[in-house]
N, C-alpha and C positions, 0 to 999 in steps of 0.2 A: 493781120492788119493792125491789131492792138500793139504788138511788139514793135512794128515799124514806126507808129506814131510816137511810142515812148522814146525811140532813139532820136527823134527830132528835137527834143527838149534838152538842152545842155544841163549837166549836173555840176554842182559846185560844192566845195567843202565848207562846212560851218565849224569854226573853231579848229582845234588840233587834236581832237579825241577820236576822229574817224568817221564823223557823221557827214553823209553826202545827201543833198536835197536837190530837187529840180530848181533851176535858176528862177523860175517863176512859180510862186505858191499861190494858194487860194485862201484868202480870209473869208471864213464862212459865216461870220456874225450877221451879215446882211440877209442871209437866207431865213433867218428868224426875225427880221423886222427891225433892225437897228435903225435903218434909214428909210425904211419903206414898210409896206404891209408884209407880214410874214408869209412865206410860202408853205404849202403843204409839204409833208414829209416826202411824199412821192415825187413832187416837183423838185424839192431840194436834192434828194438822192440822185435824180436824173442829171442835174447839173454837175454834181460831184463825180458822177461816173463819167460824164462827157469830158470834164476837165481832165481826169485821169487818162482817158483815151487820147487826149491831146498831148499827153506827156507830163502833166503836173502830178507830182507825188507828195508834195508838202501841203498839208491841209491844217489850218489854224482855227481854233475855236477858243472858248472860255467858259467857266461855269456861270458867268453872269449874262451870257448872250441868250436872248429869248426869255419869255415867261416860263417859270417852272423848269429851268434848265433845258429848254426846248432844243437848243442848238446841239449840245453834246448828244442828246438822245437821237436827233436826226443824224449826226455824223456816225454814230454807232450803227444805225441801221444801214447807212451807205457802205460802211466798211464790211458788212456781211456780204456784200455783193462785189468786193474787190479783193485782190491778193494782199492781205495784211503785210506780208514780209516786204512788199514793194512800196509801202506807204510810210511817210514820215508824218506822224501825228503830233500836233502841238496843241496844248491847252493851258489854261491859266487859272490861278487861284489868287485870293488876297483882297479882292474888292467885295465889300459886304453892303447889303441894303439894311439900313437902320429902321427902327420902328417908326420913326417920324417921316420916312420916305426918302431921307437923305442917304448919301453914299458914305461909307467908311472904309478904312483899310486895316487889315489884320494879318499878322504874320507870325503868331506864336507857334511854337513847335506842335502843340496839340491841334491847332487849327489847320496847320500845313498837312498833317497826316489825315485829319478828318476830311479835308477837301480832296486830297489825292485818292483816298479810298472811295469817296463818293463819285468822283469823276471816272474812275476805272470801272465802277459799277454801271454808271449811266452809258458810258461808251461801249461797255461790254467787251473790254479788251484786258489782256494780261499785263500790259505795259504801256506807258506813254513815252514817245520818243523825246519830245522837248517839253519840260514842265516849267512854265514861266511864273515868276512872282509878278502879278499884274501891276501892282503898285507897291512901293516900298513902305513898310510900316516903320515910320520914324520914331514910334514910341518905345522901341526896343532895338537892341544892336542887331545888325544884319547877320552877324556871326550865329545868333541863336536860330534864326530861320534857316540858315545854310547848313547847319549841323543836322537838322532834321531832314532836309533835302538829301544830304549825303547819305543818311541812313536809308532813305527810300531808294537811292541809287544802288546801295550795297544789296538791298533786298530784291533788286530787279524790277521794282514797280515803276521806276522811270529810268531812262537811259541818260539823258542830258538835261542840263539846267539852263534856263534863260532868265534874264531880267528885262523888265519893261519900265521905261521912263526913270532910270536909275542915275545918280550922279557919278562922277568920276571916283570920288572916295568910296562910295558903296560898291562899285564894280571892283575896284582893287581889293577891298577887304573880303568881298564875297569870293573872288577868284582865289584868294589865299587859302580858303576852306576847301573848296573844290572848283576845278576849272569851270568857268562860264563859257558856254558854247555859243550862245546867241544873246544879242542885246536889241530890243525893239525900242526905236525912238522915232519921233516925227522928223522927217528929212525931206524937204521939198524946196521949190523955188522961193517960198515965203519963209521957210525956217531952215536956216543952214548953220545955226550956232554949234551944232555937234562937230562941225569940221575943226573947231578950235581945240577941243580936248577929248571928246568921246571917241571919235574916229581914230586919232593917233593912239589913244590908249588901247583900243580894241586891236589895232594892228600890232602893237607891241606885245600884248599878252598872248597872241596866237603864234608868235615866232618860235 
């Protein structure tokens, strides 16, 4: 029954490095209360398992989702009940909570590695399929962040790199260091600006 439901969800390629994901993915942040009261881990895991049984294989989280990294911990528990080799796991780094309660952005090489190692531990996995820079740190060159991400790819700790809310120039420069597999941007009936430059660029770099 599970295999049959899996076949009902089309798979699509992201980038040109070989990654395939379910056409529909599940953003898991809401399970830890971004827009609502947080769910228990049992309830969250049940939703993730049901999504997988419906054919969804791409699950997206971040180190800032939920109090005390709750979402990554929940996802890690759910993955213990699913075939890891059939899952494409995405998480993110780079947004920090400052002492005054405000949000900041950090992308130094040391911080990149620290965040990756911590996410691997919380998720209790050997590798992350897509590791996103959640927001771009404009205080340093994107090349510095990307070089550390490239090292993590070479070490097998992450497989593919993504950028979230990045400019055209940033995407180009990052892609020159190591191919960018996915770009997360708001795209809706209200916000269609990325049709002008971001989408054409992404189509160009995956040819």
